[in-house]
Backbone atoms as SQL, in Angstrom:
CREATE TABLE atoms (id INTEGER PRIMARY KEY, chain TEXT, resi INTEGER, resn TEXT, atom TEXT, x REAL, y REAL, z REAL);
INSERT INTO atoms VALUES
  (1, 'A', 1, 'MET', 'N', 0.864, -1.163, 0.000),
  (2, 'A', 1, 'MET', 'CA', 0.000, 0.000, 0.000),
  (3, 'A', 1, 'MET', 'C', 0.915, 1.231, 0.000),
  (4, 'A', 2, 'GLY', 'N', 0.921, 1.930, -1.106),
  (5, 'A', 2, 'GLY', 'CA', 1.792, 3.080, -1.219),
  (6, 'A', 2, 'GLY', 'C', 1.044, 4.392, -1.127),
  (7, 'A', 3, 'LEU', 'N', 1.769, 5.462, -1.387),
  (8, 'A', 3, 'LEU', 'CA', 1.168, 6.788, -1.305),
  (9, 'A', 3, 'LEU', 'C', 0.096, 6.996, -2.362),
  (10, 'A', 4, 'ASP', 'N', 0.238, 6.330, -3.513),
  (11, 'A', 4, 'ASP', 'CA', -0.796, 6.450, -4.548),
  (12, 'A', 4, 'ASP', 'C', -2.139, 5.956, -4.024),
  (13, 'A', 5, 'PHE', 'N', -2.112, 4.854, -3.283),
  (14, 'A', 5, 'PHE', 'CA', -3.339, 4.317, -2.695),
  (15, 'A', 5, 'PHE', 'C', -3.952, 5.319, -1.732),
  (16, 'A', 6, 'VAL', 'N', -3.115, 5.886, -0.876),
  (17, 'A', 6, 'VAL', 'CA', -3.606, 6.846, 0.119),
  (18, 'A', 6, 'VAL', 'C', -4.226, 8.050, -0.562),
  (19, 'A', 7, 'GLU', 'N', -3.556, 8.592, -1.558),
  (20, 'A', 7, 'GLU', 'CA', -4.069, 9.772, -2.246),
  (21, 'A', 7, 'GLU', 'C', -5.342, 9.464, -3.026),
  (22, 'A', 8, 'ALA', 'N', -5.390, 8.299, -3.670),
  (23, 'A', 8, 'ALA', 'CA', -6.546, 7.958, -4.486),
  (24, 'A', 8, 'ALA', 'C', -7.784, 7.682, -3.641),
  (25, 'A', 9, 'PHE', 'N', -7.610, 7.045, -2.501),
  (26, 'A', 9, 'PHE', 'CA', -8.753, 6.619, -1.707),
  (27, 'A', 9, 'PHE', 'C', -8.962, 7.441, -0.437),
  (28, 'A', 10, 'PHE', 'N', -8.178, 8.487, -0.250),
  (29, 'A', 10, 'PHE', 'CA', -8.310, 9.315, 0.950),
  (30, 'A', 10, 'PHE', 'C', -9.728, 9.840, 1.147),
  (31, 'A', 11, 'PRO', 'N', -10.361, 10.405, 0.125),
  (32, 'A', 11, 'PRO', 'CA', -11.733, 10.899, 0.331),
  (33, 'A', 11, 'PRO', 'C', -12.707, 9.783, 0.705),
  (34, 'A', 12, 'VAL', 'N', -12.551, 8.623, 0.099),
  (35, 'A', 12, 'VAL', 'CA', -13.440, 7.495, 0.387),
  (36, 'A', 12, 'VAL', 'C', -13.224, 7.004, 1.818),
  (37, 'A', 13, 'LEU', 'N', -11.963, 6.836, 2.205),
  (38, 'A', 13, 'LEU', 'CA', -11.649, 6.353, 3.553),
  (39, 'A', 13, 'LEU', 'C', -12.100, 7.342, 4.624),
  (40, 'A', 14, 'SER', 'N', -11.913, 8.628, 4.368),
  (41, 'A', 14, 'SER', 'CA', -12.338, 9.650, 5.324),
  (42, 'A', 14, 'SER', 'C', -13.850, 9.648, 5.497),
  (43, 'A', 15, 'ALA', 'N', -14.572, 9.566, 4.381),
  (44, 'A', 15, 'ALA', 'CA', -16.037, 9.544, 4.446),
  (45, 'A', 15, 'ALA', 'C', -16.527, 8.294, 5.165),
  (46, 'A', 16, 'HIS', 'N', -15.885, 7.171, 4.915),
  (47, 'A', 16, 'HIS', 'CA', -16.273, 5.926, 5.570),
  (48, 'A', 16, 'HIS', 'C', -16.040, 6.011, 7.077),
  (49, 'A', 17, 'ALA', 'N', -14.884, 6.528, 7.478),
  (50, 'A', 17, 'ALA', 'CA', -14.591, 6.674, 8.913),
  (51, 'A', 17, 'ALA', 'C', -15.611, 7.588, 9.577),
  (52, 'A', 18, 'LEU', 'N', -15.972, 8.670, 8.907),
  (53, 'A', 18, 'LEU', 'CA', -16.961, 9.593, 9.454),
  (54, 'A', 18, 'LEU', 'C', -18.327, 8.923, 9.557),
  (55, 'A', 19, 'HIS', 'N', -18.705, 8.147, 8.552),
  (56, 'A', 19, 'HIS', 'CA', -20.000, 7.458, 8.550),
  (57, 'A', 19, 'HIS', 'C', -20.064, 6.395, 9.656),
  (58, 'A', 20, 'ILE', 'N', -19.012, 5.622, 9.816),
  (59, 'A', 20, 'ILE', 'CA', -19.001, 4.515, 10.778),
  (60, 'A', 20, 'ILE', 'C', -18.906, 5.016, 12.217),
  (61, 'A', 21, 'THR', 'N', -18.025, 5.967, 12.468),
  (62, 'A', 21, 'THR', 'CA', -17.747, 6.387, 13.850),
  (63, 'A', 21, 'THR', 'C', -18.432, 7.681, 14.242),
  (64, 'A', 22, 'GLY', 'N', -18.855, 8.475, 13.255),
  (65, 'A', 22, 'GLY', 'CA', -19.422, 9.777, 13.558),
  (66, 'A', 22, 'GLY', 'C', -18.362, 10.820, 13.855),
  (67, 'A', 23, 'GLU', 'N', -17.114, 10.432, 13.711),
  (68, 'A', 23, 'GLU', 'CA', -15.999, 11.351, 13.954),
  (69, 'A', 23, 'GLU', 'C', -15.020, 11.269, 12.792),
  (70, 'A', 24, 'TYR', 'N', -14.265, 12.334, 12.628),
  (71, 'A', 24, 'TYR', 'CA', -13.230, 12.351, 11.601),
  (72, 'A', 24, 'TYR', 'C', -11.917, 11.915, 12.239),
  (73, 'A', 25, 'TYR', 'N', -11.328, 10.912, 11.681),
  (74, 'A', 25, 'TYR', 'CA', -10.013, 10.467, 12.141),
  (75, 'A', 25, 'TYR', 'C', -8.982, 10.826, 11.094),
  (76, 'A', 26, 'ASN', 'N', -7.756, 11.061, 11.531),
  (77, 'A', 26, 'ASN', 'CA', -6.692, 11.388, 10.593),
  (78, 'A', 26, 'ASN', 'C', -6.246, 10.105, 9.892),
  (79, 'A', 27, 'ILE', 'N', -6.845, 9.817, 8.759),
  (80, 'A', 27, 'ILE', 'CA', -6.592, 8.582, 8.023),
  (81, 'A', 27, 'ILE', 'C', -5.136, 8.482, 7.589),
  (82, 'A', 28, 'ARG', 'N', -4.542, 9.591, 7.182),
  (83, 'A', 28, 'ARG', 'CA', -3.144, 9.542, 6.718),
  (84, 'A', 28, 'ARG', 'C', -2.218, 9.032, 7.818),
  (85, 'A', 29, 'ASN', 'N', -2.378, 9.504, 9.038),
  (86, 'A', 29, 'ASN', 'CA', -1.523, 9.028, 10.135),
  (87, 'A', 29, 'ASN', 'C', -1.779, 7.563, 10.433),
  (88, 'A', 30, 'ARG', 'N', -3.001, 7.148, 10.414),
  (89, 'A', 30, 'ARG', 'CA', -3.328, 5.748, 10.711),
  (90, 'A', 30, 'ARG', 'C', -2.789, 4.816, 9.629),
  (91, 'A', 31, 'LEU', 'N', -2.864, 5.217, 8.362),
  (92, 'A', 31, 'LEU', 'CA', -2.322, 4.393, 7.297),
  (93, 'A', 31, 'LEU', 'C', -0.804, 4.367, 7.338),
  (94, 'A', 32, 'SER', 'N', -0.187, 5.472, 7.739),
  (95, 'A', 32, 'SER', 'CA', 1.270, 5.491, 7.862),
  (96, 'A', 32, 'SER', 'C', 1.725, 4.486, 8.903),
  (97, 'A', 33, 'PHE', 'N', 1.018, 4.413, 10.033),
  (98, 'A', 33, 'PHE', 'CA', 1.362, 3.435, 11.063),
  (99, 'A', 33, 'PHE', 'C', 1.187, 2.023, 10.527),
  (100, 'A', 34, 'PHE', 'N', 0.104, 1.792, 9.786),
  (101, 'A', 34, 'PHE', 'CA', -0.138, 0.474, 9.210),
  (102, 'A', 34, 'PHE', 'C', 0.974, 0.096, 8.249),
  (103, 'A', 35, 'MET', 'N', 1.407, 1.041, 7.417),
  (104, 'A', 35, 'MET', 'CA', 2.473, 0.757, 6.466),
  (105, 'A', 35, 'MET', 'C', 3.779, 0.462, 7.192),
  (106, 'A', 36, 'LEU', 'N', 4.075, 1.187, 8.258),
  (107, 'A', 36, 'LEU', 'CA', 5.286, 0.944, 9.035),
  (108, 'A', 36, 'LEU', 'C', 5.227, -0.436, 9.680),
  (109, 'A', 37, 'GLN', 'N', 4.093, -0.780, 10.248),
  (110, 'A', 37, 'GLN', 'CA', 3.920, -2.081, 10.883),
  (111, 'A', 37, 'GLN', 'C', 4.051, -3.200, 9.833),
  (112, 'A', 38, 'SER', 'N', 3.448, -3.035, 8.691),
  (113, 'A', 38, 'SER', 'CA', 3.520, -4.040, 7.623),
  (114, 'A', 38, 'SER', 'C', 4.940, -4.208, 7.100),
  (115, 'A', 39, 'SER', 'N', 5.652, -3.105, 6.929),
  (116, 'A', 39, 'SER', 'CA', 7.032, -3.206, 6.447),
  (117, 'A', 39, 'SER', 'C', 7.918, -3.873, 7.487),
  (118, 'A', 40, 'GLY', 'N', 7.618, -3.684, 8.769),
  (119, 'A', 40, 'GLY', 'CA', 8.377, -4.361, 9.825),
  (120, 'A', 40, 'GLY', 'C', 8.179, -5.858, 9.779),
  (121, 'A', 41, 'ILE', 'N', 6.947, -6.293, 9.606),
  (122, 'A', 41, 'ILE', 'CA', 6.645, -7.723, 9.543),
  (123, 'A', 41, 'ILE', 'C', 7.266, -8.347, 8.293),
  (124, 'A', 42, 'GLY', 'N', 7.061, -7.707, 7.151),
  (125, 'A', 42, 'GLY', 'CA', 7.627, -8.229, 5.901),
  (126, 'A', 42, 'GLY', 'C', 9.144, -8.199, 5.901),
  (127, 'A', 43, 'GLY', 'N', 9.720, -7.125, 6.419),
  (128, 'A', 43, 'GLY', 'CA', 11.178, -7.014, 6.492),
  (129, 'A', 43, 'GLY', 'C', 11.777, -8.050, 7.423),
  (130, 'A', 44, 'CYS', 'N', 11.106, -8.322, 8.525),
  (131, 'A', 44, 'CYS', 'CA', 11.569, -9.334, 9.469),
  (132, 'A', 44, 'CYS', 'C', 11.482, -10.730, 8.838),
  (133, 'A', 45, 'ALA', 'N', 10.414, -10.998, 8.099),
  (134, 'A', 45, 'ALA', 'CA', 10.274, -12.283, 7.406),
  (135, 'A', 45, 'ALA', 'C', 11.391, -12.463, 6.383),
  (136, 'A', 46, 'HIS', 'N', 11.748, -11.417, 5.685),
  (137, 'A', 46, 'HIS', 'CA', 12.850, -11.458, 4.724),
  (138, 'A', 46, 'HIS', 'C', 14.155, -11.819, 5.428),
  (139, 'A', 47, 'LEU', 'N', 14.352, -11.289, 6.631),
  (140, 'A', 47, 'LEU', 'CA', 15.599, -11.512, 7.367),
  (141, 'A', 47, 'LEU', 'C', 15.741, -12.933, 7.906),
  (142, 'A', 48, 'VAL', 'N', 14.683, -13.709, 7.855),
  (143, 'A', 48, 'VAL', 'CA', 14.796, -15.119, 8.245),
  (144, 'A', 48, 'VAL', 'C', 15.751, -15.838, 7.295),
  (145, 'A', 49, 'ASN', 'N', 15.736, -15.458, 6.010),
  (146, 'A', 49, 'ASN', 'CA', 16.536, -16.149, 4.998),
  (147, 'A', 49, 'ASN', 'C', 17.708, -15.340, 4.444),
  (148, 'A', 50, 'PHE', 'N', 17.706, -14.043, 4.643),
  (149, 'A', 50, 'PHE', 'CA', 18.737, -13.189, 4.062),
  (150, 'A', 50, 'PHE', 'C', 19.267, -12.223, 5.113),
  (151, 'A', 51, 'GLN', 'N', 20.512, -11.777, 4.932),
  (152, 'A', 51, 'GLN', 'CA', 21.077, -10.786, 5.856),
  (153, 'A', 51, 'GLN', 'C', 21.077, -9.387, 5.275),
  (154, 'A', 52, 'GLY', 'N', 20.992, -9.268, 3.976),
  (155, 'A', 52, 'GLY', 'CA', 21.008, -7.960, 3.340),
  (156, 'A', 52, 'GLY', 'C', 19.626, -7.331, 3.349),
  (157, 'A', 53, 'THR', 'N', 19.557, -6.091, 3.797),
  (158, 'A', 53, 'THR', 'CA', 18.270, -5.391, 3.826),
  (159, 'A', 53, 'THR', 'C', 18.495, -3.887, 3.890),
  (160, 'A', 54, 'ASP', 'N', 17.532, -3.150, 3.413),
  (161, 'A', 54, 'ASP', 'CA', 17.504, -1.697, 3.588),
  (162, 'A', 54, 'ASP', 'C', 16.250, -1.298, 4.344),
  (163, 'A', 55, 'THR', 'N', 15.566, -2.256, 4.919),
  (164, 'A', 55, 'THR', 'CA', 14.315, -2.000, 5.625),
  (165, 'A', 55, 'THR', 'C', 14.589, -1.923, 7.122),
  (166, 'A', 56, 'LEU', 'N', 14.771, -0.707, 7.599),
  (167, 'A', 56, 'LEU', 'CA', 15.086, -0.501, 9.009),
  (168, 'A', 56, 'LEU', 'C', 13.971, -1.022, 9.906),
  (169, 'A', 57, 'SER', 'N', 12.735, -0.901, 9.469),
  (170, 'A', 57, 'SER', 'CA', 11.628, -1.383, 10.301),
  (171, 'A', 57, 'SER', 'C', 11.697, -2.899, 10.479),
  (172, 'A', 58, 'GLY', 'N', 12.205, -3.636, 9.500),
  (173, 'A', 58, 'GLY', 'CA', 12.390, -5.079, 9.639),
  (174, 'A', 58, 'GLY', 'C', 13.445, -5.417, 10.667),
  (175, 'A', 59, 'VAL', 'N', 14.544, -4.676, 10.652),
  (176, 'A', 59, 'VAL', 'CA', 15.615, -4.871, 11.635),
  (177, 'A', 59, 'VAL', 'C', 15.109, -4.556, 13.040),
  (178, 'A', 60, 'MET', 'N', 14.353, -3.468, 13.174),
  (179, 'A', 60, 'MET', 'CA', 13.827, -3.087, 14.492),
  (180, 'A', 60, 'MET', 'C', 12.786, -4.084, 15.001),
  (181, 'A', 61, 'THR', 'N', 11.973, -4.644, 14.095),
  (182, 'A', 61, 'THR', 'CA', 10.999, -5.661, 14.501),
  (183, 'A', 61, 'THR', 'C', 11.720, -6.908, 14.991),
  (184, 'A', 62, 'ALA', 'N', 12.763, -7.330, 14.276),
  (185, 'A', 62, 'ALA', 'CA', 13.540, -8.503, 14.696),
  (186, 'A', 62, 'ALA', 'C', 14.204, -8.257, 16.054),
  (187, 'A', 63, 'ARG', 'N', 14.665, -7.053, 16.277),
  (188, 'A', 63, 'ARG', 'CA', 15.290, -6.717, 17.562),
  (189, 'A', 63, 'ARG', 'C', 14.260, -6.707, 18.685),
  (190, 'A', 64, 'THR', 'N', 13.115, -6.108, 18.444),
  (191, 'A', 64, 'THR', 'CA', 12.090, -5.965, 19.481),
  (192, 'A', 64, 'THR', 'C', 11.462, -7.291, 19.871),
  (193, 'A', 65, 'TYR', 'N', 11.079, -8.091, 18.878),
  (194, 'A', 65, 'TYR', 'CA', 10.305, -9.304, 19.159),
  (195, 'A', 65, 'TYR', 'C', 11.135, -10.575, 19.257),
  (196, 'A', 66, 'TYR', 'N', 12.354, -10.566, 18.671),
  (197, 'A', 66, 'TYR', 'CA', 13.156, -11.789, 18.661),
  (198, 'A', 66, 'TYR', 'C', 14.514, -11.613, 19.319),
  (199, 'A', 67, 'GLY', 'N', 14.805, -10.431, 19.811),
  (200, 'A', 67, 'GLY', 'CA', 16.061, -10.198, 20.510),
  (201, 'A', 67, 'GLY', 'C', 17.285, -10.217, 19.619),
  (202, 'A', 68, 'ALA', 'N', 17.105, -10.046, 18.319),
  (203, 'A', 68, 'ALA', 'CA', 18.236, -10.032, 17.396),
  (204, 'A', 68, 'ALA', 'C', 19.033, -8.747, 17.581),
  (205, 'A', 69, 'GLU', 'N', 20.320, -8.898, 17.873),
  (206, 'A', 69, 'GLU', 'CA', 21.139, -7.708, 18.087),
  (207, 'A', 69, 'GLU', 'C', 21.271, -6.884, 16.802),
  (208, 'A', 70, 'MET', 'N', 21.620, -7.549, 15.701),
  (209, 'A', 70, 'MET', 'CA', 21.661, -6.904, 14.380),
  (210, 'A', 70, 'MET', 'C', 21.268, -7.948, 13.355),
  (211, 'A', 71, 'ALA', 'N', 20.008, -7.929, 12.977),
  (212, 'A', 71, 'ALA', 'CA', 19.454, -8.975, 12.112),
  (213, 'A', 71, 'ALA', 'C', 19.827, -8.800, 10.648),
  (214, 'A', 72, 'GLY', 'N', 20.144, -7.589, 10.233),
  (215, 'A', 72, 'GLY', 'CA', 20.436, -7.365, 8.817),
  (216, 'A', 72, 'GLY', 'C', 21.440, -6.251, 8.641),
  (217, 'A', 73, 'HIS', 'N', 22.013, -6.220, 7.455),
  (218, 'A', 73, 'HIS', 'CA', 23.031, -5.227, 7.117),
  (219, 'A', 73, 'HIS', 'C', 22.727, -4.649, 5.746),
  (220, 'A', 74, 'SER', 'N', 23.149, -3.421, 5.536),
  (221, 'A', 74, 'SER', 'CA', 23.023, -2.783, 4.242),
  (222, 'A', 74, 'SER', 'C', 24.410, -2.688, 3.620),
  (223, 'A', 75, 'ILE', 'N', 24.454, -2.286, 2.370),
  (224, 'A', 75, 'ILE', 'CA', 25.728, -2.103, 1.702),
  (225, 'A', 75, 'ILE', 'C', 25.816, -0.671, 1.175),
  (226, 'A', 76, 'PRO', 'N', 27.018, -0.149, 1.020),
  (227, 'A', 76, 'PRO', 'CA', 27.138, 1.189, 0.423),
  (228, 'A', 76, 'PRO', 'C', 26.682, 1.125, -1.042),
  (229, 'A', 77, 'ALA', 'N', 25.778, 1.972, -1.400),
  (230, 'A', 77, 'ALA', 'CA', 25.278, 1.992, -2.772),
  (231, 'A', 77, 'ALA', 'C', 24.916, 3.424, -3.153),
  (232, 'A', 78, 'ALA', 'N', 24.908, 3.690, -4.448),
  (233, 'A', 78, 'ALA', 'CA', 24.644, 5.045, -4.930),
  (234, 'A', 78, 'ALA', 'C', 23.292, 5.559, -4.497),
  (235, 'A', 79, 'GLU', 'N', 22.283, 4.690, -4.436),
  (236, 'A', 79, 'GLU', 'CA', 20.937, 5.158, -4.070),
  (237, 'A', 79, 'GLU', 'C', 20.810, 5.476, -2.588),
  (238, 'A', 80, 'HIS', 'N', 21.823, 5.206, -1.797),
  (239, 'A', 80, 'HIS', 'CA', 21.779, 5.492, -0.364),
  (240, 'A', 80, 'HIS', 'C', 22.312, 6.881, -0.027),
  (241, 'A', 81, 'ARG', 'N', 22.701, 7.640, -1.022),
  (242, 'A', 81, 'ARG', 'CA', 23.277, 8.963, -0.770),
  (243, 'A', 81, 'ARG', 'C', 22.218, 10.011, -0.660);
C-alpha cells in the first residue's frame, strides 16, 4: 500500500470513517502506522533467509520481538546517498 493508494482513496476512507464512527479520524496518520507495521513484519520475514536489507523497520521488529542484536546489514550503494 503506497502513497498512490492513500491519495486515491483518501476521500473514500475519510467519508467511511466519518460514517461509521461519527468522527473524523486522521486517516493519513493511521495508514502510515499500518504501512510501518507491515514493512516491519515483511522485512523481518525477509531476514529469516537473508542478511542484506535496507528496511530498518524489519531490523527493528527482529530486535524488538526476537532479541536479534543486528538482524540485517546494508551495503554502500549510490541510491543510499
